[in-house]
N, C-alpha and C positions, 0 to 999 in steps of 0.2 A: 621455251620450256625450262622451268626451274628444276632443281634437283628433287624437290619433294612435292610441291603442290602447284597446280595451275588450273584455271577454270576456263571452259570454252562455252559455257551456257549463257545465253543472252535473253531467254524468255523470262516471263514474270513468275512462272510456277517454280516450285522448289525442284531443282533438277536431280536426277538420279546420279549418285556418286559412284564412279568406277575407279578401282585401284589397280594400276598397271605396275607389275613387279618384274623387273629384269635387270641383271647386272650389266648387260650390254647396252650402252647408250644408243647405238645405232638402232638396235631392235626397239628400244623405247620410243625413239623418234618416229619410226615407221608405224608403230602401233598407235602412237599419239595422233599422227596425221590421219590415220584410218578412222579414228573415232571423233576427231575434232570437228566442231561445227554441227554436231548432231543432237545438241541439247543436253549433253552430259557434263557433269563436273568431273574432270579428270584429275585423279591423285596419282602421284608417281613415286615409286620407291625403287632404289637400286641395290637393295640387299634384303635378306630375309628378316633381319632384326628390325630394319627400318619399316618393312611392310607390316610387321606385328604391331609396332608402335603406332603407325598411322591408322591401322584398322581398329585398334583399341580406342583411339580418340575419335575418329570420324565415323566408324561403323558404316562402311560403304555398302551400296546396294549389290555390288558384284565385284569379284576380284579376278583379274587375268594374271595368272601366276606362271613364271618360268620355273623349270625344274633344276637345271644345272647352274647352280650359283655357288660361289665359295662360302666357306664357313657354315652356312645353313642353307641346305638345298630346299627346293620347293616342296618336297614331300614332308620335310620336318615342319615347314611353315604351315602347311595344310593341317598336319596333325595337331599342332598347337592351337590353330584357329578352331578346329572342331572340338577341342577339349575345353574351350572357353564357353560357358553357357550364354554369354552375351554376344558371341561372334559365331557360334556353331551353325546358325541358320543362313549365314551369308553364302550365296552360291559361288563356287570356285571353278574357273575354267583353266585347265593347264594349257600352256602354249610351250611346246618343246620340240627340239630336233630329235628327241628320242621317239622312234616310231615303232619299236618292237611291241608286240601285243602285251607282253608281261609288264612293260612300263606303263602302258595305258591302264591295264587292269589294276596295277598297284595304286595308281592315282585315283581311280574310281573307288577302290576299296577303302581308301582313306577318307572318302566323303566328297570328292569333286563331282560336279554335275556333268562335266564334259571335258573333251581332250581335243586340242587342235594342233596338228603337226606343223612345224616350221620347215620351209618357208610357207607362210599362210597366204591365202587369198583374202583380200580386204572384204569382199562381199560375204565370204563365209564367216569371218569374224563378226561382222555387223549383224548378220542373220542370227547367229548363235547367241550373241549378246542380247539382242532384242527378244529372242525366244525365252531365254532364261530369266530376263527381267520381268517378262509378262507372267511366267510361271510363278516367280517369287511374289509378284504383286497379288496374283490370284490366291496364293497361299496365305498371305497376310490378310487379305479381305475375308477369306474363309475363317481364319483364326478369330478375327474380330466378330464375325457373324456368330461363330460358335460361342464366343464369350457373351455376346448379347443374348443369345438363346439360353445360355446357362443362367444368366441373371434373371431372365423372364421365368425360367423353370424354377429357380429358387423362390421367386415371389409366389408363383402358383403353388408350389409345395407348401409354403408357409400358410397360404390361404386355405389350402386343403386341410392342413394340420389344425388350424384354428376352427374351421368349419366342422371337422370331425370331433373336436373337443366340445363344440357347441351342441352337436347332435347327441353326443354321449351324455352330456349334462341334461339335455332335454329328455332323452329316454329314461335317465335315472329319475328325473322329476315325475314323468308320466307313470313310472312304475309304482309310485305311491297311490295312484288312482286306478291304474289298469295293470294288474299283475303280469309279469313276463310269461308265467305259465299259461295265462289266458291267451296271450299272443301266440305262444307255441302251438296251442290247440288249433288255432286258425292257420298255422303254417306261416306265420309272419315273424320277422326279426325285429321290427320296429313299429311303433305306433303310427309312424308316417306311412306305413304300407297298408294301413287299414282303409278300406273303402266302404261306402254305404252299402249295406246288404250282404257283407261278408258273413258266411255262416258255415257250420259244419255239424253233421249229425253223428252223435256218438253216445254210447251208454255211459252214464256218469252217476255217481252217488253225490247227492246234495244234502248238506247238513245245515239246518237253521239253528242257531244258538241264541237263546234269549236269557237275559238276566232277570230272575224272578223279582217282582215288585220293584222294578227299576224306577218307575215314575215316582213312587213313594220315597225310595232311597235318594234319588237325585234331588228331590225337593228339600230334603233335610240337609243337603251338603252345599257348600259354597262352590262356585265355578272351578276353583283350583282343586278342591277335593274331588269334584266330579271327574276332572281330567286324570288326576292321580289314580283314582279307582279304576277307570277304564284302562289306563295304561298298564296297571298292575295285572288286570285280568288278561289283557292281550299278551303280555310277557309270559304268562303261564300257559295259555292255550295255543298260541301261534307255533311254538316249536313242536308241539305234539302233532299239529296239522301237517307241518312240513315234513316231519319224520315219516308220516304215512303217505307222502307224495301228493299231498293236497295243497290247496292255496285258498286264501281268503279273497273272495270276489268283491264284496262290498260291505260297508257298515251302514246300518240304518238306525235312525233314532226316532223318538216320538216327540212331537211338538206339544 
């Protein structure tokens, strides 16, 4: 076992990296022997500063962290890890001879996921490591799925936005031929809601307006002059009709 890094994984898949942190070499050797040969890549640090440096570079899958260390104890290491956006999601398990409840609570309050008292049972360490690695993996998978769903949702929202814009433009176009007020009388919001046979019975006042001698007038004018004449007439009469809550249903001409 070297002072900083050693690998025990022999499989072809990318192994989970575990960072073992303890200032006591004997404790590190026992912990290393407990986890060696189980498909993990084991990283070793003998101080808090070294642990932070290795974690920042390797971004391990899980950290087994001693509390009572000189210069920088495990609590401070945990606090610094949790304050780093790139490292805050790494699960931390404290291993310590401190067995008082307040010590455990303090560790958990700082963001650790578990607490194992020394001297530890190898089976307990292995079981807890596997459990938290599984939970961490499931969280990553869930985050990836959520990101995929968000991407799909963004695409769907964009399609809905475009479709809504298309329908709005379509309704605006149809309004030139079927007045919105006419749809309102039928209790419809869109021309797309109209079905064959839709009807309503209601008392209404219908006005027919005719331009006197229109045939004679139109024959004496060019096509452009005809359009200008009709538009000028409608610009005058249409506001009056709308002012009295009416609407123009259709325009008819004589061939």
